C-alpha positions as CSV (number, residue, x, y, z in Angstrom):
1,M,143.4,35.3,120.3
2,T,147.0,35.4,121.0
3,R,149.4,33.0,122.6
4,D,149.8,35.4,125.5
5,F,146.0,35.3,126.0
6,F,146.1,31.4,126.6
7,A,149.3,31.6,128.5
8,D,147.7,34.2,130.9
9,R,144.6,32.0,131.3
10,L,146.6,28.9,132.0
11,F,148.6,30.9,134.7
12,R,145.4,32.3,136.3
13,E,143.5,28.9,136.1
14,Q,146.2,26.3,136.9
15,P,146.1,26.3,140.7
16,V,142.4,25.9,140.6
17,F,142.7,23.1,138.0
18,F,145.5,21.2,140.0
19,A,143.7,21.8,143.4
20,D,140.5,20.3,142.1
21,R,142.3,17.3,140.7
22,F,143.9,16.6,144.2
23,S,140.6,16.6,146.1
24,P,139.9,13.0,145.3
25,E,143.4,12.0,146.8
26,Q,142.8,13.7,150.2
27,P,140.8,10.8,151.7
28,V,143.6,8.5,150.6
29,F,146.1,10.5,152.3
30,A,143.9,10.8,155.5
31,R,143.7,7.1,155.6
32,A,147.5,6.6,155.2
33,A,147.9,9.0,158.2
34,A,145.5,7.2,160.3
35,R,147.6,4.1,159.7
36,G,150.7,5.7,160.9
37,G,152.3,6.9,157.7
38,P,153.4,9.4,156.2
39,P,154.7,11.2,159.1
40,P,152.9,14.3,160.5
41,G,154.0,17.5,158.4
42,T,154.2,15.7,155.1
43,D,152.9,17.8,152.3
44,P,150.6,15.5,150.3
45,M,150.7,17.7,147.2
46,L,154.5,17.6,147.2
47,L,154.7,14.0,147.8
48,L,152.2,13.3,145.0
49,G,154.2,15.7,142.7
50,L,157.4,13.9,143.3
51,V,156.0,10.5,142.8
52,A,154.1,11.4,139.6
53,G,157.2,13.5,138.4
54,A,159.5,10.4,138.9
55,A,157.0,8.2,136.9
56,G,156.6,10.8,134.2
57,M,160.4,11.1,133.9
58,R,160.8,7.3,133.6
59,A,157.8,6.8,131.2
60,L,158.1,9.9,129.0
61,L,161.6,11.0,129.0
62,R,163.4,7.7,129.3
63,S,160.7,5.5,127.5
64,E,160.9,2.9,130.2
65,P,158.1,1.1,131.9
66,V,156.9,2.1,135.2
67,P,156.9,-1.2,137.2
68,P,154.3,-2.5,139.6
69,G,155.4,-1.0,143.1
70,F,157.1,1.9,141.6
71,A,155.0,4.6,143.5
72,A,155.7,2.8,146.9
73,A,159.3,2.5,146.2
74,A,159.4,6.1,145.2
75,V,157.5,7.2,148.4
76,G,159.8,5.1,150.5
77,A,162.8,6.8,148.9
78,V,161.4,10.3,149.4
79,L,160.2,10.2,152.8
80,P,163.4,9.3,154.8
81,A,165.0,12.2,153.0
82,R,163.0,14.7,154.9
83,G,165.5,14.9,157.5
84,D,163.2,14.5,160.6
85,A,161.7,11.0,159.9
């Protein structure tokens, strides 16, 4: 098998892989919306990606710890930047 075979397979299966990984988080976002946040129209997958990316950047690229409350602070920083919030 060639490298292209694995790259092609990853490209084909990646959306299914990540969609399945997101399904457990959907009830969390539904409960948050019922409590009044995040604002209507917020894309949960985008929000999760931004927070995970920020944490990954901090931990993996900067070799800094991800402190308690980091996710809440990241979400708080991202949501006001929507422009309509």
